[in-house]
N, C-alpha and C positions, 0 to 999 in steps of 0.2 A: 544465446543470451539475449534477453530483452534489450531494446535499444538504449533505454535509460540506464541500464546496468553496464554500459561500456566502462571498462576499467578507468578511462580518463575521467569520467563523471564521478565515479566512486572516489578516485584520488582527490579530485577537487573538493568534494564534500568533506573528506577526512582532513585535508589540509586546513580548510576553513574552521572545522571543529577544534583542531589542535591549536590554531591561533587564538580561538576564543578561550580555551581552557589553560593553555600553557603560557601564552603571551611571551614575555621576554625570558621566561625560565621557570622551571619547577623548583623554586628556591628551597622548599622544605627538603626535597630529596637531595638537592645539591649541597645543602648544609649538613645533612645527617648521614648520608650514605657515600662511602668512598667511590670514586669513579671507576675503580677497578673491581668492585664487588660484583661477583656473579651470583645469580639467584634463580630460583624456580618457583612457579606458582601453579596451583590447581584452580580451575574454574569449576565451582561446585554448585549444583542445583539445590535450591531450598524451597521449591514450589513444584506443583504438578501442572502439566500443560503440554504445549507443543513448542519445541525448541526452534528458535529462529535467530539468525545473526552470526552463525558460526563462520560462514564465508566472509562476512563483513569483518569479523574479528581478525581473520587472517590478513586481510588488507590493511587493517589498522596497525597490527604488530609489525608488518613489513614496512609500512610508511614511517613508523617511529624509529625502527632499527632493523635493517635488512638482515642483521646477524642473529636476531632472535629466532629460536627454534620452537616451532609449535607442533605438538603431537595431538591429533584429534581422535576422540573416542566415540563421540556422538555427532550425527550430521543434522543439518537443517531439516525440519519436518518430523524429527523423532518425538515420540511420546516420552516425556521425562517425569521423574519422581525425585523427591528430596533425597539427597545423599549421593546421587550420581555425579561422576566427574565428566565434564564435557570435553575438556582439553587441558593439557599442560603447556606452559610456556617457560622457556629456559634461556638465560643469557644475561646481559648486563642488567643489574638490579635497578639502576636509575631508569633505564628504558622501559622495563616492566612497569614501574611505578608511573611513568609518564603516560603509558597506554591504558592503564587500569581503568580509570573512570570512563573514558570514551568507549572502551570495549563493553563495560557493564551497562552504561546508559543505552547504547544501541541494542545490545542483546536483550536486556530486560524489557524495553519497550517493544521491540520487534517480537519477542516471544509472547508478550501479552496480546498483541494484535493477532498473531498467528493462532493463538489458542482460541480467542473469541471467534475469529473467522472460521476455523475448523468446526466449531460448535454450530455456527449458522449454516455452513455447507452441509453438515450432517442432517440438519432439519429439512433440507430440500432433497434428501436422498430419495430416489424413486420417481421424482418428477423430471421433466426435461429442462427445467429452469436452472440457470446458472447465476451465481452471485457475483456482483460487480462491486469494486471499490469506487471511491469518488475523489474529488480534489479537496475534500474537507480534511486536510492534513496539516501537520505542524509546519510553519514556514521554515524552509531550509532543511527539513527533515523528511521531505516527501520521498526521496529515493529509498530510504530505509523503510518507511511505512508501506509504500506500494510493494516493495520486495517482500515484506512480511505477509501482506495479504495474499500474494502469490504462493508463498510457502504454505499458508493456511488452507489453500485450495480455491481461492476466489480467482476471478478473471480480472485482470487490470483493465479498467476503462481508460479513457484518454489520460495521458500523463499530465498534460498541461494545456494551456489555451491554444497552442500552436499545432497540435497534431490531430485535430478534428474541428469541424464547425458544428457546434452544439448550440442551437437557438433556444434560449430559455425564455421564460415569461417576460422578463424585463426587456430582452431584445425585441420580442414581439411588440410590446407596448411602445417602445421608443421608435421602432421602425414603422408603426402605423397599422399593425395587424399581421395576421398569419400570412396572407398572400404576399404582402409587401416584403415581409421579412424573408420569405422563401425566395422570391424573385431576386432580391438584392444579394442574398447569400450565393445563389446559383451563378449569378453574373460575376460576382467577385471571384468565386472559386475558379471559374473558367477563364476570366480575363487575366488572372495572375498565375494560371497554370499550376494551381496548388494540388489538384488531384485528391483533395480531402473528402472523406466521408461526411455527409451532412445528416445530422440528427436534429429533430425538433420536438420540443416539449408541448404537449397539449393539456389544457386544464379541464376540458369538458368535451362532450360529444359534438357540439357545434364546431369547435376548433378542429376536432378530428376529421369531421366531414370536409372542412376547408383543405386540410392537408391532403386528404385522399383525392380531392378534386385537382389539386395542383401537381402532386407527385414530385418526382425528381429528387428523392431523398433515399437514404439507406436505412434509417431507423426512426421509430417514433417512441418518445418517452411519454408515458401516461402518468400524470402527476396527481397524487392524492385521489385516485379512484378507489372506491371500495372494491373488495374482491368480486362482487356480483357485477358491478359496472365494468370492471377490468375484463372479466370473462366475456361480456358482450362486446366490448371494444376489440378484443383479440379476434373474436369471430368475425367482426365486420372487416377488420384488416385482412383476415383470411390468407395469411402467409405472404402477402405482397411485400411487406417490409418487416425487418427485425423489430421486435417489440421489447420495451423496457418499462418496468414499473418502478416508481419512486415516491417518496413522500410519506413520512409517518409510519413506515413499516417497521415493526419491532419483532423481537424473537417470538413473541406470543402470537403474532399474526402472519409471520413469514410463510409458514406452511400453507396457509389458506391462499395466500397470493401465489405461491409456487404452483398450486394445483389448478390455476386458471388457464394454463396453456401459454402464459407469457414466456418469452425467451430468456429475459434477464430481470433481475431485481437488483437495484443499486441501494446500498446502505452506507450512509455517512458514519453510522455508529461503529463501523469496523475500525475506524481510526481516531474518532474523537470522543469515545466513551469507553476507554480501555484502562484496566488495571495492569500495571507492569508485573511481570513475574520476578520473583526474588532469586537472584543469582549472586554469587560471591567469588572474588578472586583472592585466594589465601596463599601467602608465602610458605614455602617449605624449603628444606635443604636441597641445594643443587646437587 
């Protein structure tokens, strides 16, 4: 399992989400449904796409009520069509109602991300290039969005600010240039025994030449290069470092960038320009 998907991290996310949604109590359910009422519900697909969030749903149901029983029919990554049943949940009706919205919010958003991600991954099929997600995620929902990108077939980039040194344009400008930024990053990495990979963003060929002169990194991000300029830059780097393209790349241009020989393409659109898939949890007789 990926480090950020440690069960303790997932549990913390769910607990925070339940505090936000339930607060001091689900007073509608408490007022209308007897505490002893047992129920069952189907999670039904109402859209086409790639399913994501099934495992998350299991964690949510368990956190709300360990006695809820979940039977799963479709797994994360499955192609889904309207009318299919993803899972059944059975147990205390108040517990099902408490978990309902959080399960749907997570799964609908995650399935939308996984669906779009899979579409982009398919556009790169046949190239050696892999798709990366970014930190352009919804605050406090990154764990679910990164998970969904992985289910859709992308490679997770750094999870947060602490698991890689990624020197962007603003860092370069504040540090006093490419060479100064690299020197400071390398010294900090070593003096604090962090052992982190170092990546640096370059905006043009002159900055790339400076990076190649200094070295001491693992990856170069080529930002807002055209496909032709990117192809030339990849040739110049000549396999010495991992290469990543970013900036203004859309589904219409993705294939052209993927054919340049670059190792990775990062797309913020995987998480910030997404339509959620329609799913529904419907009560049925226990």
